[in-house]
N, C-alpha and C positions, 0 to 999 in steps of 0.2 A: 762430361756427365751425361749419363743416359737420359733420354727424353722420350715420352710416350705422348703422342696427341692423336685426336680425331681429325680426319682430312676435311670434313665438313667444317672445322673451325678456321679453315684457311679460305679466304675470299676467293671465288672463282673469278679468272680473268678471261675476258673474251679473246678467242685467238682468230678465228673467222667465222662467218656466221654459220650457226648450229655446232660451234665447237668452243668448248671452254677448257681451261686447264688450270691446276694449281699446284705451286711449287710447295711441296710439302715438308721437303728437307734441302736445305742448301745452306748458304754461308751463314744466314741469320741463326740456324740452328748450330752452328759451330761445325758443318760439314766443306772440310778444304778443298775436296778433289771431286766430288760428284753431286748432282742434284738429281732427287727424286720427284719426278712429276706425275700427277694424274690427269689425264684427259678425258674428257666426255664428248662423244660424238653423237648427236640427234640422229633419228632415223632419216635417211636419205640425204645426208650431209657427209663431208670428208675434210679432212686436213687437206692443205695445199700439198701440190706435187712438187717436190723440192729434194736437194741433197744438201749435205753440210761435211766438214772435215771430219767430225768425230763419229765413231761408231755409236749404235746405242742398243739397248736390250729393251724388249716389251715383254711385258705378261698382260693377257688380257682376262679382265676381271668379270666382265658380263658383256652380253649381247653377241653379235656375229657380224662378220665383215669380209672385206679384202684388203689385202695390201697390194697396191698397186705398184708394179716394179717395171724395170726396162725389159725383163725377160717374160712378163705375163702378170696376171692377177693370181694371188695365193690366198685361199681361204683362211680366215681364222674365226675363233670362237672361244668362249668362254674355256680357261685353261691353257690357250695355245701360248707359247713362248716364241718369240721373233728376235733373230739377231740381224741386226742391219749394218753393214760395213760403212765406214766412211767413205763418202764420194759416191753412193749408191741412190739414184733416183728413187723416190717412195712416196706412197700416199695411203693413208688408212680411210677407206670408206664403209660407212655404215650401211649395209645391206638388209638389215633385219627391221623388225617393227618396235624393238626396245632399245635403250639407249645402250651404245658401245663405249665402255669404260675401259681404260687399259693405264697402266703404269709405265713409265719408261724412265731409265736411268742414263743421264748423260754427264760428261765431263764439264768441269768448271772451265770458262773461257781461257784462262790463264795457261791451261794445259795445252793448248795448240801448238805452241812453240818449244815444248820441253822435248828433246831428243829422246826416244826409246831406245833402251839398251837391253840387250839379251843376257841371259845368264850362262 
């Protein structure tokens, strides 16, 4: 069933100081493979510097900042798209004066052990 909802209707969860996230599409909405999340990073704050097994894709909705990587910092702003391969260390830092808001798409945990096959 097709669903439309306002992301503000989903309660924001604290991630770390100055960072919240909302799981706007996931298993509860019938999505078996991916989660769509909305993150909000306050000015001067950042997500943890971390890595994980999955790739993820990011689209910046507002604000500006940098993606801290092992190769250096990469600037992002409204309209930026980011691809982060699995296993890559990364962090999103808000370097601006306004909210840094982005969406990211990540797989469900059960997909970690699914073997990928090519065509």
